C-alpha positions in Angstrom: 8.4 -23.1 -2.6 6.2 -26.4 -2.5 3.6 -27.3 -5.2 3.1 -27.1 -8.4 3.1 -23.6 -10.1 -0.5 -21.7 -10.6 -2.1 -18.6 -11.7 -3.2 -16.7 -7.9 -2.5 -13.4 -7.1 -1.6 -11.4 -3.5 -3.2 -7.9 -4.1 -1.0 -6.0 -1.2 -2.8 -2.7 -2.1 -6.6 -2.7 -2.3 -8.3 0.6 -1.0 -11.7 -1.3 0.9 -12.8 1.4 2.8 -12.7 3.6 -0.5 -16.7 5.4 -0.8 -16.5 4.6 -4.4 -17.2 0.8 -3.3 -20.1 2.1 -1.7 -21.6 3.7 -4.7 -20.3 7.2 -3.6 -18.2 9.3 -5.9 -16.8 13.1 -5.3 -19.7 13.0 -2.1 -23.0 12.2 -4.7 -24.4 8.7 -3.9 -24.5 6.7 -7.2 -25.5 3.1 -6.7 -25.8 0.7 -4.1 -23.0 -0.9 -2.3 -21.6 -3.3 -4.5 -18.4 -4.2 -2.6 -19.3 -7.9 -1.7 -19.4 -8.6 -6.3 -16.0 -6.5 -6.1 -14.5 -9.1 -3.8 -17.1 -11.8 -6.0 -15.1 -10.8 -9.1 -11.4 -11.3 -7.1 -12.9 -14.9 -6.1 -13.6 -15.5 -10.3 -9.9 -14.3 -11.3 -8.0 -16.0 -8.8 -7.3 -13.3 -6.3 -6.9 -15.4 -3.1 -5.4 -12.8 -0.8 -6.4 -9.0 -0.3 -3.6 -6.7 1.9 -6.4 -3.8 3.1 -4.6 -0.3 3.0 -5.2 1.4 6.3 -4.4 5.3 5.4 -6.0 6.7 8.8 -6.7 5.8 12.5 -10.4 6.6 11.4 -10.1 4.8 7.8 -7.9 1.5 9.3 -10.6 1.1 12.1 -13.0 1.2 9.0 -11.4 -1.6 7.0 -10.5 -3.9 10.1 -14.3 -4.0 10.6 -15.1 -4.5 7.0 -12.7 -7.2 6.6 -14.5 -9.0 9.4 -17.8 -8.1 8.1 -17.3 -9.7 4.1 -14.8 -12.7 5.3 -15.9 -15.2 3.7 -14.7 -19.1 3.0 -15.2 -18.7 -0.3 -13.5 -15.5 -0.5 -10.2 -13.7 -0.8 -8.3 -14.1 2.8 -8.3 -10.1 3.7 -5.7 -8.8 6.1 -4.9 -4.9 6.5 -2.5 -2.7 7.7 -2.4 0.2 10.0 -1.2 3.6 9.8 -1.6 6.9 8.6 -0.6 8.2 5.2 1.3 11.2 4.4 -1.7 12.8 2.6 -3.4 12.2 6.3 -1.0 13.1 8.9 -2.8 16.4 9.9 -5.0 14.1 12.0 -2.1 14.1 14.7 -2.6 18.3 14.7 -6.0 19.7 16.1 -8.0 20.6 12.9 -7.5 24.5 13.7 -3.7 24.3 13.6 -1.7 25.1 10.2 -0.4 22.3 8.5 2.2 24.3 6.6 4.4 26.0 8.2 5.8 28.6 5.7 8.3 31.8 5.8 7.9 35.0 3.6 10.3 33.5 1.3 8.2 30.7 0.7 10.2 27.9 2.5 9.0 25.8 4.9 9.9 26.4 8.5 10.2 23.1 10.8 7.2 22.0 12.2 5.8 22.5 15.4 3.5 21.3 18.0 0.9 23.5 19.2 -1.4 21.1 21.1 0.6 19.1 23.2 -1.6 16.8 24.4 -4.0 16.6 21.8 -0.8 15.4 19.4 0.3 13.0 22.1 -3.3 11.6 22.4 -3.4 10.8 19.1 0.2 9.0 18.9 -1.3 7.3 21.7 -4.0 6.1 20.3 -2.3 5.2 17.2 -0.2 2.6 19.4 -2.9 1.1 21.3 -4.5 0.3 18.0 -1.8 -1.3 16.8 -1.2 -3.0 20.5 -4.5 -4.1 20.7 -5.1 -5.4 17.2 -1.7 -7.5 17.2 -3.7 -9.2 21.1 -6.7 -9.6 19.5 -6.3 -10.1 15.5 -2.5 -10.9 14.7 -2.8 -13.2 11.9 -5.0 -10.1 9.9 -2.8 -7.5 11.1 -0.2 -7.8 8.7 2.0 -4.2 8.4 2.4 -1.0 9.8 1.3 1.3 6.7 0.5 3.0 5.2 3.0 5.9 6.6 6.0 7.8 4.4 6.6 11.0 2.2 4.2 12.2 -0.7 5.6 15.6 -2.1 3.7 15.4 -4.9 0.5 16.4 -3.0 1.6 19.4 -0.7 -1.9 20.7 -0.6 -2.5 18.4 1.8 -0.1 18.3 4.3 3.4 20.0 4.0 7.0 18.6 3.8 7.6 19.3 7.6 4.4 18.0 9.2 5.1 15.0 7.0 8.7 14.4 8.2 7.9 14.9 11.5 4.7 11.9 11.7 6.8 9.5 9.3 9.7 9.6 12.1 6.9 9.4 14.9 5.5 6.6 13.2 8.4 4.5 12.6 9.2 5.0 16.4 5.9 3.8 17.1 6.5 0.7 14.6 10.0 0.0 16.4 7.7 -1.7 19.2 6.2 -4.5 17.0 9.4 -5.5 15.1 8.1 -8.3 13.6 5.9 -6.2 11.4 6.5 -5.3 8.0 6.2 -1.8 6.8 4.1 -0.7 4.0 5.9 2.5 2.8 4.7 5.1 0.3 7.1 7.3 -1.3 6.8 10.2 -3.8 9.0 12.7 -5.1 11.0 12.4 -1.9 13.9 9.9 -2.3 16.4 12.1 -0.5 14.2 13.0 2.5 12.6 9.1 2.8 16.0 7.7 2.9 17.6 10.2 5.6 15.0 9.1 7.6 14.7 5.2 6.9 19.0 5.4 7.6 18.0 6.8 11.1 16.2 3.6 11.9 18.6 1.2 9.8 21.4 2.4 11.7 20.3 2.9 15.1 19.9 6.4 16.9 19.1 7.8 20.4 16.2 9.6 21.3 17.0 11.8 24.4 13.4 13.8 24.9 10.9 11.2 24.2 8.2 14.3 23.8 5.4 12.2 23.6 5.6 9.5 26.5 6.5 6.1 24.7 9.6 4.8 27.5 6.6 3.5 29.4 6.0 1.1 26.7 9.5 -0.1 26.7 9.9 -3.9 27.4 13.1 -5.4 27.3 11.4 -9.0 27.6 11.0 -8.5 23.3 13.8 -8.8 21.2 14.5 -6.2 18.7 12.8 -3.4 20.1 13.5 0.0 21.9 15.6 -0.1 25.1 16.4 2.8 27.4 19.9 4.1 28.5 21.5 4.7 31.6 20.5 8.1 30.9 17.0 7.8 30.5 17.1 8.2 26.5 15.3 5.8 24.1 17.6 4.0 21.1 15.8 2.7 18.2 16.2 0.5 15.6 14.7 -1.7 13.0 14.5 -5.4 13.6 17.7 -7.1 11.1 14.5 -9.2 10.1 12.2 -6.2 9.3 11.0 -6.2 6.1 10.3 -2.5 3.9 8.1 -2.2 1.2 7.8 1.2 -0.8 4.3 0.2 -2.1 2.8 2.0 -5.7 6.5 2.9 -6.7 7.3 5.6 -9.4 11.1 6.1 -8.5 13.8 6.0 -10.2 16.1 3.2 -11.4 18.6 5.2 -9.2 16.3 5.5 -6.3 15.6 1.7 -6.4 19.1 0.9 -6.6 19.7 3.6 -3.6 17.1 1.7 -1.1 18.5 -1.9 -2.2 21.8 -0.3 -1.0 20.4 0.7 2.3 18.7 -2.6 3.1 18.6 -5.7 1.7 15.1 -6.7 3.2 13.5 -3.7 1.0 11.4 -4.9 -1.9 8.9 -2.8 -4.3 5.4 -3.0 -5.1 3.9 -1.9 -8.5 0.7 -0.9 -10.3 -1.0 0.6 -13.2 0.3 4.1 -11.8 4.1 3.1 -11.6 4.1 2.0 -15.4 2.7 5.0 -17.1 6.0 6.2 -18.9 9.2 5.0 -20.9 11.0 5.8 -17.7 8.9 3.6 -15.4 8.7 0.7 -18.4 12.7 0.6 -17.5 12.4 1.0 -13.7 10.4 -2.1 -13.9 12.8 -4.1 -16.0 15.4 -3.3 -13.5 13.6 -4.6 -10.4 14.9 -7.8 -9.5 12.2 -10.2 -9.8 12.6 -11.9 -6.2 12.3 -7.9 -5.3 9.1 -7.3 -6.7 5.2 -7.6 -5.2 2.6 -6.6 -7.4 -0.8 -5.0 -6.5 -3.9 -2.5 -7.9 -4.1 -0.1 -5.5 -7.9 0.0 -6.4 -10.2 1.8 -7.0 -7.4 4.2 -8.4 -3.8 3.3 -10.2 -5.5 1.3 -13.2 -3.2 0.2 -16.4 -4.8 3.1 -18.6 -4.3 3.4 -22.7 -2.4 6.3 -22.3 0.0 4.8 -20.2 3.5 3.3 -21.7 2.3 0.3 -20.4 -0.7 0.1 -22.3 1.0 -1.6 -25.0 2.8 -4.6 -23.2 -1.1 -6.0 -22.3 -0.6 -8.1 -25.7 2.1 -10.7 -25.5 3.5 -9.2 -28.8 3.6 -5.5 -28.2 3.6 -5.3 -32.7 -0.5 -6.6 -32.3 -3.0 -4.9 -32.4 -3.5 -3.4 -28.9 -7.4 -3.1 -28.8 -7.5 -7.4 -28.8 -5.1 -7.9 -25.7 -7.5 -10.4 -24.6 -6.7 -12.6 -27.3 -3.1 -11.8 -27.6 -1.7 -13.8 -24.4 -3.9 -11.3 -21.8 -7.1 -13.9 -21.1 -3.6 -16.6 -20.0 -3.7 -14.6 -16.4 -7.6 -15.7 -16.2 -7.8 -19.3 -16.6 -11.5 -18.8 -15.4 -12.8 -16.5 -17.5 -14.1 -17.1 -21.5 -14.2 -12.9 -21.9 -13.7 -9.6 -19.7 -16.2 -8.2 -17.4 -18.6 -5.6 -18.9 -18.3 -1.7 -17.9 -20.9 0.5 -17.0 -21.3 3.7 -15.9 -21.3 4.8 -12.5 -24.7 6.1 -13.1 -25.9 3.3 -14.9 -25.1 0.2 -12.4 -28.4 1.0 -10.3 -30.1 0.0 -13.5 -28.8 -3.2 -13.9 -30.8 -6.5 -11.7 -28.1 -6.6 -8.4 -28.3 -10.8 -9.7 -26.6 -9.4 -12.5 -23.8 -6.9 -11.2 -20.8 -9.6 -10.7 -20.7 -9.2 -14.5 -20.3 -5.6 -14.0 -17.3 -3.3 -13.5 -18.0 0.6 -12.9 -16.0 2.4 -15.7 -12.8 4.3 -14.4 -12.7 2.5 -11.0 -10.0 0.3 -10.9 -10.3 -3.1 -9.0 -8.4 -6.2 -7.3 -9.5 -8.8 -10.0 -7.5 -6.7 -12.9 -4.3 -8.1 -10.9 -3.5 -9.7 -13.7 -3.4 -7.2 -15.8 -0.5 -5.7 -13.9 1.3 -9.3 -13.6 0.8 -9.2 -17.6 2.6 -6.0 -18.2 5.2 -6.8 -15.9 5.6 -10.4 -17.4 6.2 -9.0 -21.3 7.9 -5.8 -20.0 10.8 -8.4 -18.1 10.1 -11.1 -21.1 9.4 -13.7 -18.4 6.6 -16.3 -18.7 3.3 -15.2 -16.9 3.3 -18.2 -15.2 6.8 -18.0 -13.8 6.2 -14.2 -12.7 3.1 -15.0 -11.1 4.7 -17.8 -9.0 7.7 -15.9 -8.0 5.5 -12.8 -6.8 2.7 -15.0 -4.9 5.7 -16.3 -2.8 7.1 -13.1 -2.7 4.5 -11.8 -1.0 3.5 -14.5 1.2 7.1 -14.1 2.7 6.8 -10.4 3.4 3.0 -10.1 4.4 2.1 -14.1 5.3 0.0 -16.2 4.0 
């Protein structure tokens, strides 16, 4: 590490393509796009780097476009991930196909492909997007993700289809061994770790169901290889870094993941700190394995969360005055926090004043200081020390 410590933030989870930043909520247009103002508030609050989350092939492409469109020398540097979120894996099958295959007893059967050509085409499209962006825009394409499992929201996609395409996306990721992973793990620790273990230990795929063999390049170190019998061997590069983003697991799950791989990291946001149990988890994460994010427009720190009192340096003080009880230290450029306005009212404010207003109940990257303040107070680490450590860890994982 070089240079003196300073307040600066690297938000590794920003959903820039969410319709809320275009003024659209639940299908209804409430105001014009204020994305430029959102990014300007990043500048004011020292959020210097943003990792934009890809959650589907379509949204990944849209996020890439927005990163280019809103790039500015005066604003935060924007990089992006590419991948298909577990709740979006239906993208890999035709719209008429079922994503939940249940028996009469209510248990899911193993997922089966009903349209091989369609699924193969979608997986190849994802691979080609990885390949194209690696060649054309490698400085901004920083990670593969958001991929993983989410058993809290099975109404979007069932367990079996999630596991199937988590495995397939991890296979694709092996063709880009230097790209770190941006992972999603929600109420699925056992299956999640079982699938990761396959790639950490290495395994042989005898079937090559979707025709990946032609992509094998023996000149690329730590990439897939073809065996004498024609099967493909997959194994993560020993240097590949894995980040479980928006981590909400237990202390035991965190320790198990670290036992699996010394290259595992954990990123936390407001949703990671809702309960007393999650506060204990934050305490237990080694500071050198910790990254921070907002997951905006979601996952803000809320009054109802166990974390809320930790916005104040002294948790016995009035939590409603957190700004004057330590929170302001996270925002050296601000004399006071931004004003809040309901989404229906923003359009009534002159656009030249929009930099001063955040939309109520919509999270933004500018709240990174809130996340950092909570974590610093929970771990009883000086804010500047925590922010400096997390900045350097984030840069070491996802690049500067």
